Structures are given as structure tokens and as C-alpha cells.
C-alpha positions in Angstrom: 36.4 24.4 111.6 34.2 25.9 114.4 33.8 22.3 115.8 37.5 21.7 115.8 38.2 25.1 117.6 35.7 24.2 120.3 37.2 20.8 120.8 40.7 22.4 121.2 39.3 24.8 123.8 37.5 22.1 125.7 40.7 20.0 125.7 42.7 22.9 127.0 40.2 23.6 129.8 40.1 19.9 130.8 43.9 19.9 130.8 44.1 23.0 132.9 41.6 21.5 135.4 43.6 18.3 135.6 46.8 20.2 136.0 45.3 22.5 138.7 44.0 19.5 140.5 47.3 17.8 140.3 49.1 20.9 141.6 46.6 21.2 144.5 47.2 17.6 145.4 51.0 18.2 145.3 50.6 21.2 147.6 48.4 19.3 150.0 50.9 16.5 150.1 53.8 18.9 150.7 51.9 20.5 153.6 51.1 17.1 155.1 54.7 16.0 154.8 55.9 19.2 156.6 53.4 18.5 159.4 54.6 15.0 159.8 58.3 15.7 159.6 58.3 18.7 161.9 55.4 17.8 164.2 57.5 18.5 167.3 57.9 22.2 166.3 55.8 23.6 163.4 56.3 27.2 164.3 59.2 27.9 161.8 57.0 26.4 159.0 53.7 28.3 159.6 54.2 30.6 156.6 55.2 27.7 154.4 52.2 25.7 155.5 49.8 28.6 154.9 51.2 28.9 151.4 50.8 25.2 150.6 47.3 24.9 152.0 46.3 28.1 150.1 47.6 26.6 146.9 45.8 23.4 147.7 42.5 25.3 148.1 42.0 24.1 151.7 40.8 27.4 153.2 40.3 26.2 156.8 43.9 25.0 157.1 45.2 28.1 155.3 43.3 30.4 157.7 44.7 28.7 160.7 48.3 28.7 159.6 48.0 32.3 158.2 47.0 33.5 161.7 49.8 31.6 163.4 52.3 32.8 160.7 51.1 36.4 161.4 51.6 36.0 165.1 55.1 34.6 164.6 56.1 37.3 162.1 54.9 39.9 164.7 57.1 38.4 167.4 60.1 38.7 165.0 59.1 42.3 164.1 58.5 41.5 160.5 55.5 43.9 160.7 54.4 44.2 157.1 54.6 40.4 156.6 52.6 39.9 159.8 49.9 42.3 158.7 49.6 40.5 155.3 49.2 37.1 157.0 46.6 38.4 159.5 44.7 40.1 156.7 44.6 36.9 154.8 43.4 35.0 157.9 40.7 37.6 158.3 39.6 37.3 154.7 39.1 33.5 155.2 37.2 33.8 158.5 33.4 33.8 158.2 31.8 36.9 159.7 29.6 34.9 162.0 32.7 33.6 163.8 33.0 36.7 165.9 35.5 35.5 168.5 38.0 34.5 165.8 37.5 37.8 164.0 38.2 39.6 167.3 41.3 37.6 167.9 42.7 38.4 164.5 41.7 42.1 164.7 43.4 42.4 168.1 46.6 41.1 166.7 46.5 43.3 163.6 45.5 46.4 165.5 48.6 46.1 167.7 50.8 45.9 164.6 49.1 49.0 163.1 49.8 50.8 166.4 53.5 49.9 166.2 53.7 51.1 162.5 51.9 54.3 163.4 49.1 53.5 160.9 46.4 55.3 162.8 43.7 55.2 160.2 43.9 51.4 159.8 44.3 51.0 163.6 41.1 53.1 164.3 39.2 51.1 161.7 40.1 47.8 163.4 39.2 49.2 166.8 35.8 50.3 165.6 35.1 46.8 164.2 36.4 45.3 167.5 34.2 47.4 169.7 31.2 46.4 167.6 32.0 42.6 167.4 33.7 41.8 170.7 31.9 40.2 173.7 32.9 39.1 177.2 36.6 39.3 178.0 37.4 40.2 174.4 35.2 43.3 174.8 37.2 44.3 177.9 40.5 43.9 175.9 39.0 46.0 173.1 38.1 48.8 175.5 41.7 48.7 176.9 43.1 49.0 173.4 40.8 52.0 172.8 42.3 53.6 175.9 45.8 53.0 174.5 44.8 54.4 171.2 43.3 57.5 172.9 46.7 58.1 174.6 48.5 57.9 171.3 46.0 60.4 169.8 46.6 62.7 172.7 43.2 62.3 174.2 44.4 61.7 177.8 41.0 62.3 179.6 39.4 59.9 177.1 42.2 57.4 177.7 41.7 57.5 181.5 37.9 57.0 181.0 38.4 53.9 178.8 41.0 52.5 181.1 38.7 52.9 184.1 36.0 51.1 182.2 38.5 48.3 181.2 39.4 47.8 184.9 35.7 47.3 185.8 35.2 44.8 182.9 38.3 42.9 183.8 37.2 42.6 187.4 33.8 41.5 186.3 35.4 38.6 184.3 38.1 38.0 187.0 40.8 38.5 184.5 43.8 39.6 186.6 46.2 40.1 183.6 43.7 42.5 181.9 43.0 44.3 185.2 46.8 44.8 185.7 47.2 46.2 182.2 44.2 48.5 182.6 45.5 50.0 185.9 48.8 50.7 184.2 47.0 52.5 181.3 44.9 54.4 183.8 48.0 55.6 185.5 49.7 56.5 182.2 46.7 58.6 181.2 47.0 60.7 184.4 50.8 60.9 184.1 50.4 62.3 180.6 48.4 65.2 182.0 51.3 66.1 184.3 49.5 64.9 187.4 52.4 62.7 188.6 51.3 62.2 192.3 47.8 61.1 191.2 49.2 58.7 188.6 51.6 56.9 190.9 49.1 54.8 192.9 47.5 53.3 189.8 50.8 52.2 188.4 51.9 50.9 191.8 48.6 48.9 191.8 49.5 47.5 188.4 53.0 46.5 189.7 51.6 44.8 192.8 49.1 42.8 190.7 51.8 41.9 188.2 54.0 40.5 190.9 51.1 38.6 192.6 50.0 37.0 189.4 53.6 36.4 188.0 53.1 38.6 184.9 56.7 39.5 184.0 56.0 41.7 181.0 53.5 43.8 182.9 55.9 44.0 185.8 58.6 45.4 183.6 56.1 47.9 182.1 55.0 49.1 185.6 58.6 49.4 186.8 59.5 51.5 183.7 56.4 53.8 184.1 57.2 54.3 187.8 60.6 55.3 186.7 59.1 57.9 184.4 57.1 59.4 187.3 60.2 59.7 189.4 62.1 61.2 186.5 59.4 63.8 186.1 59.6 64.6 189.8 63.4 65.0 189.3 64.2 62.1 191.6 66.8 60.7 189.2 68.4 58.1 191.5 65.0 56.4 192.2 64.0 56.7 188.5 67.2 54.9 187.6 66.6 52.2 190.1 63.3 51.4 188.5 64.7 51.5 185.0 67.6 49.2 186.0 65.0 46.7 187.4 62.9 46.9 184.2 65.8 46.4 181.7 66.8 42.8 182.5 63.1 41.8 182.6 62.6 43.0 179.1 65.8 41.4 177.9 64.8 38.0 179.5 61.5 38.2 177.7 63.3 39.3 174.4 60.9 42.2 174.3 62.7 44.6 172.0 60.1 47.3 172.2 60.3 47.5 176.0 64.1 47.2 176.0 64.6 50.1 173.6 62.1 52.2 175.6 63.9 51.8 178.9 67.3 52.3 177.2 66.1 55.7 176.0 64.7 56.5 179.4 68.1 55.8 181.0 69.7 58.0 178.4 67.3 60.9 179.3 68.1 60.6 183.0 71.9 60.6 182.2 71.4 63.7 180.0 69.6 65.5 182.8 72.6 64.7 185.0 74.9 66.2 182.4 76.4 62.8 181.5 76.1 63.6 177.8 78.4 60.9 176.3 76.7 58.1 178.2 73.3 59.5 177.4 74.1 59.6 173.7 75.3 55.9 173.9 72.0 54.7 175.4 69.8 56.8 173.1 71.7 55.5 170.1 71.2 52.0 171.3 67.5 52.6 171.7 67.3 54.2 168.2 68.9 51.2 166.5 66.5 48.8 168.1 63.4 50.9 167.4 64.3 51.3 163.7 65.0 47.6 163.5 61.6 46.6 164.8 59.7 49.3 162.9 58.6 51.2 166.0 58.0 54.6 164.3 56.8 56.5 167.4 59.6 55.0 169.4 62.2 56.1 166.8 60.7 59.6 166.9 61.2 59.7 170.7 64.8 58.5 170.3 65.6 61.1 167.7 64.1 63.7 170.1 66.4 62.5 172.9 69.4 62.8 170.7 68.3 66.2 169.6 68.1 67.3 173.3 71.6 66.0 174.0 73.0 68.1 171.1 71.0 71.1 172.3 72.6 71.0 175.7 76.0 70.7 174.2 75.4 73.8 172.1 75.4 71.9 168.8 72.3 73.5 167.5 72.4 72.6 163.8 72.8 68.9 164.7 70.0 69.3 167.3 67.7 70.8 164.7 68.2 67.9 162.3 67.4 65.3 164.9 64.3 67.2 166.0 63.2 67.7 162.4 63.4 63.9 161.9 61.4 63.5 165.1 58.8 65.9 163.9 58.5 64.0 160.5 58.1 60.6 162.2 55.6 62.0 164.7 53.5 63.4 162.0 53.7 60.3 159.9 52.5 58.2 162.9 49.8 60.8 163.9 51.6 61.0 167.2 50.3 64.3 168.6 52.4 64.3 171.8 55.5 63.6 169.8 54.7 66.4 167.4 54.0 68.8 170.2 57.4 68.0 171.8 59.3 68.3 168.5 57.7 71.7 167.8 58.7 72.9 171.2 62.3 71.7 170.8 62.6 73.3 167.4 61.4 76.5 168.9 64.1 76.3 171.6 66.8 75.6 169.0 65.7 78.6 166.9 65.7 80.8 170.0 69.3 79.8 170.8 70.3 80.5 167.1 68.8 83.9 167.3 65.9 83.2 164.9 63.3 84.7 167.2 60.3 84.9 164.8 60.8 81.3 163.8 61.2 80.3 167.4 57.9 82.0 168.2 56.1 80.3 165.4 57.3 76.8 166.5 56.4 77.6 170.1 52.9 78.8 169.3 52.3 75.7 167.2 53.5 73.6 170.1 51.3 75.5 172.6 48.2 74.9 170.4 49.0 71.2 170.5 49.6 71.3 174.2 46.3 72.9 174.9 44.5 70.3 172.7 46.2 67.6 174.6 45.4 69.2 178.0 49.0 68.8 179.0 49.7 71.6 181.6 53.3 70.6 182.0 54.0 71.2 178.3 52.0 74.4 178.3 54.1 75.7 181.2 57.3 74.9 179.4 56.1 76.5 176.1 55.0 79.7 177.9 58.4 79.9 179.6 60.2 80.0 176.2 57.6 82.3 174.7 58.6 84.7 177.5 62.3 84.3 176.7 61.6 84.9 173.0 59.5 88.0 173.7 62.3 89.4 176.0 64.8 88.9 173.1 62.4 90.9 170.9 62.0 93.5 173.7 58.3 92.9 173.8 58.0 93.1 177.5 54.2 93.1 177.9 54.0 89.8 176.0 56.9 88.4 177.9 55.4 89.3 181.2 52.1 87.6 180.3 53.9 84.5 179.0 55.9 84.1 182.3 52.8 84.5 184.4 51.0 81.9 182.3 54.0 79.5 182.8 54.0 80.2 186.6 50.2 79.6 186.9 50.5 76.2 185.3 53.4 75.1 187.4 51.5 76.2 190.5 48.4 74.3 189.4 50.5 71.1 189.0 52.3 71.9 192.3 55.7 71.7 190.6 57.2 74.3 192.8 60.8 73.7 191.6 59.7 74.8 188.1 58.4 78.1 189.4 61.9 79.5 189.8 62.5 80.2 186.1 59.3 82.1 185.3 59.9 84.2 188.5 63.4 84.9 187.5 62.2 85.7 184.0 59.8 88.3 185.4 62.7 89.8 187.4 64.8 90.1 184.2 62.0 92.1 182.6 62.0 94.6 185.5 65.8 94.8 185.4 65.9 95.5 181.7 63.3 98.2 182.1 65.6 99.9 184.7 63.6 98.8 187.8 65.9 96.7 189.9 63.9 97.5 193.0 60.9 95.6 191.4 63.2 92.8 190.2 64.7 92.2 193.7 61.6 90.7 195.4 61.0 88.4 192.5 64.5 86.9 192.8 64.0 86.7 196.6 60.8 84.7 196.0 62.4 82.4 193.4 65.3 81.6 195.7 63.4 81.7 199.0 64.8 78.2 200.0 68.4 79.2 199.4 70.5 79.6 202.5 73.8 80.8 201.2 76.3 78.7 203.3 79.6 80.3 204.2 81.8 78.1 202.0 81.5 78.7 198.2 81.6 75.0 197.5 78.7 74.4 199.8 76.9 77.3 198.1 77.5 75.6 194.7 76.3 72.3 196.0 73.1 73.8 197.5 72.4 75.7 194.3 72.8 72.6 192.2 70.3 70.7 194.4 67.8 73.7 194.4 68.0 74.0 190.6 67.7 70.3 189.8 65.1 69.9 187.1 65.4 73.5 185.9 65.3 73.8 182.1 68.2 76.3 182.1 69.9 76.7 185.5 72.7 78.9 184.3 70.2 81.5 183.0 69.0 81.6 186.6 72.5 82.1 188.0 73.2 84.8 185.5 70.0 86.7 185.9 70.1 86.6 189.7 73.7 87.8 189.7 72.6 90.8 187.5 69.7 91.7 189.7 71.7 91.5 192.9 74.6 93.4 191.3 72.2 96.2 190.2 70.9 96.3 193.8 74.5 96.3 195.2 73.8 93.1 197.1 76.8 91.1 198.3 75.1 87.9 197.2 75.7 88.8 193.6 79.4 87.7 193.7 78.5 84.5 195.6 75.8 83.3 193.1 78.0 84.1 190.2 81.0 82.1 191.5 78.7 79.2 192.5 77.2 79.2 188.9 80.7 79.2 187.4 81.8 76.4 189.6 78.9 74.2 188.6 79.2 75.1 185.0 82.9 74.1 184.9 82.1 70.9 186.8 79.6 69.9 184.1 82.1 70.7 181.4 84.7 68.5 183.1 82.4 65.5 182.6 82.6 66.0 178.8 85.8 64.1 177.8 85.8 65.2 174.1 87.6 68.6 173.8 85.5 69.8 170.9 82.2 69.0 172.7 83.4 70.6 175.9 84.3 73.8 173.9 80.9 73.8 172.3 79.2 73.4 175.6 81.1 76.4 177.1 81.2 78.7 174.1 78.2 78.0 171.9 75.5 78.3 174.6 75.3 82.1 175.1 74.1 81.8 178.8 77.2 79.7 179.5 79.5 82.0 177.7 78.1 85.2 179.4 78.2 83.6 182.8 81.9 82.6 182.5 82.7 86.0 181.1 81.1 87.8 184.0 82.9 85.4 186.5 86.3 86.2 184.7 85.6 89.9 184.9 84.8 89.6 188.6 88.2 87.9 189.1 90.1 90.6 187.2 88.4 93.5 189.1 89.4 92.1 192.5 
């Protein structure tokens, strides 16, 4: 009986082996048939070929097609599928084939970056830096610079980028040198040092044009746009964005296209074209979510949250910023998390939740200090000052405004010194010391000439306060200081502010949104009420 049992088992094993061999042969034939039938264009069949060769037990062919299938899936933003193919290709690649390992790791690291999988991305980078040699080493160093930026280590990013430039030049790799200069400029820009960043990005643009590198040309154009936006030169920023957009579209680069669409939306928002801004940011968000760009989606949600904030729709703004915060934390995006915390603090301040606003702002400040971002720090301190004033904690408010002022002066962003100076003036006024408030207002508006015609006054004020976070707070506070000092300029600045506020409101075509803009934002509401009272008293 035992003999019969063994014979049956042996028969089954032999049968399974024959069947497996037969199946392997069928898969091998299927792969060969696909290669022959579609030899003119195999790209759509890479995944199928990887499968058949895998089932056929032919690892070399499976490895090759798995890598190509991963690259193709990445181009189509099928990110998870791409990671799986590349991981399989890596598993099939012998460790001694270091160049092949490096090529696969570079492709997979880029996908992990897009997905916001920082742990896996860092692991691949560490392996890359250990294995890579020659030009591949230079590219690995550049990727380390890009990773450092995402992690908020801007000084480290600049250092890696500088090293990548030298390695690229040593190997006479112009494309890599172009990308490294771009990253070097971005690292400096991220620190708020816009004037210093511009030459590096311009160098990248020049190299891209000389070497006919269209994607890097588009990237350099967009980043130059970002610099001009930060310097509140909106028309020049828009010119660069409008040059970058068709280049991304011609290359079918969805990541770049969505980024520049969101940039355009931000510029339009800052020019009070809220409906257009929302349209562009919504377009950007749809693309970013479709391609699985988690960090990009967080940025787009933040942009939409800002639009709602300026319209006085605070609950909707809070929801967008909460979503941005969630995505930023999921992707370990420290800059995005810092911005979301700051924005949630501003929303809470406008809603009158001052303690919550302070907590969000303090968390954002801690992040901003870790990042070494003086621009963000200056912005957070400004709102910490506002929150402290609302809580009648004037010593804390005074210190916060001085901290904001110091950072704007360090960055030479003189147009951003107006609001902390006016904030300091408000503290003196609230403490019954208009004589101390007056010189602070004079310092803040030292470049204001007060033309004879009120429309000219409004126009000059609009230009002077371009880039201010809350220009109507400035109008209102200056009016109150000058009114307390019996200064004739009080009426002029108030009327100019009301003119500019109503002009912005007229750009909002939807009645409900226009009403929210005028009535829900307390600075807007109080400024118009003061202007109306002025008219009644005359």
C-alpha cells in the first residue's frame, strides 16, 4: 500500500513538472509572438511581456521588461504600478551590477518623492549614494539636494546642489549642471533670499536654452516667476508663468502644468481676481490628484483655502487648510505643514478663537525656525502680534511686531515693514498714547505723498501697499491714529481705503461672495462703517 502511495505521489510530481514546463513554454511563445507582432512599438506591451517572461522563468527578459514597464507606468502616473514593476526589476538585478541598480533606484526614488513616501525615498537615496559612481553619483547628489528641500533642510539642499554642479561640470554633463543650478537657486529662494536666488535660476535658464532642454527651461521659467511673485512684481511673474505653461503642455508634463496653473491662481488671488484664481487652483488640484502628487495637492488645497479666507468664508477656508495640513503631514512635507498651521492660525484669529489661533501660530513658528525660513517667521510674528493685541496682551504684541520687523529688515523686504510698524502704532493708540503712535505711522508711510485728487491718493496707496498681507488693516489703523491726532490726513486715508475696498468688491461678480467679502471680514466692515460715518457727519 505504501509503495502504491509513493507511486501516485511521484506520478503527480512528474505531471506537475511537465505541466509547469508546458506552461512556461506557452508563456515564452506568447512573449516571442508579441515581440514579433509589435516589433515596431513594444512600449504598450512592456507589462504583458514582463508577465509572460516571468511565468516562463526567464529572469533576464523579465527584469528588462519590468524596468521598462515601470518607466512607462510612471509616465502615465500609474505610480503604485510603476513602483511594483521597478521593485521587481530590482529584485531580479544582481547586486554586482551597480549601474543597473542605480538606474532602477533613481526611477523608484522619483516615484516615492511624488507619492510623499519619505521613508522609502530616503532608503533608496542612501543606497544610491553608496552604490553610484561617475555621472550617476552626481545625479544621486542632486536628488539628495531635492530631498533636503522637501524635508525643509534648505541650507543642506544648497550645499548638495553646489556639489552636484561641480560633479556635473567635472563630467561635462550640461543637463545635470542645468538642473543643479536650478535646485541651488530654489534652496536659496526657500530661505526668503530672493535677490540671491535669481542669478542661479537665470543661469539654469540660460543653460537650458543653449542646450535645448525644454523641460528644464520650463522649470527655470516657472521658478523665476516664483521669485518675481515673492517680490510682488505680479506682471513679470505672470509673464514667466505664461511662458512656462505651453512648454509643460507640449511636453505633456502634468506635474509641471499643474504647478504653474496653481502659481497663476496665486498671482490672480493677490490681485483680488478671486473667481479666476479659484478656477486655476481648481484645475491644478484636479490634475495633482489625478497624477497622485500628494505634496502638490496639499499646495493646491492651501491656495483654495487662501482664496476663501480673503473672501471672508472662514469655515470653508478652514476645511481646505485642514486638508492641506493632513496631506502635508502624510507626505512629511515640513514647509507645507508650516504654511498650513500658519493659515489655520489666521483663520482662527478672524473667527475670534484667539487661543486656538495662538497655538497654531506658535506651532508654525517652531516649524519656520527649524526650516530657517525668515519670511515665514516674519509673517507668523505679525499674526502673533495681532492675536496678542486682541487679547490685550500689549507687551507680547509689541515684542512680536518687533520680531516681525527685524526679519523683514534682515531680508530687505521693506514693503513688508509697513504692517508691523502700524501694529506697533495701534498698541500705543490703544494705550491712550497717540503722540507715540504718530511717528510710527509716519515711518510706515514715509513714501506716501498724498496727491491732491482722492483717486490719485487711492491709486498711490494701492501701489504702496501691494504685497501687504492685510492692506485694509493699515488704512483703518492709520485713519484712527491720525484722527486721534486731529490730522487732516485721517479723512483722506479713510476715503482712499474705502475706494480701493469697493473697487476690489466690484471685481467679485457673485453677489453672495461680494457680500461675504465686505461684511464677514471685520477690517473691511469697520473701514466701510467709519467711511459711512464720515459721510454722515459732513
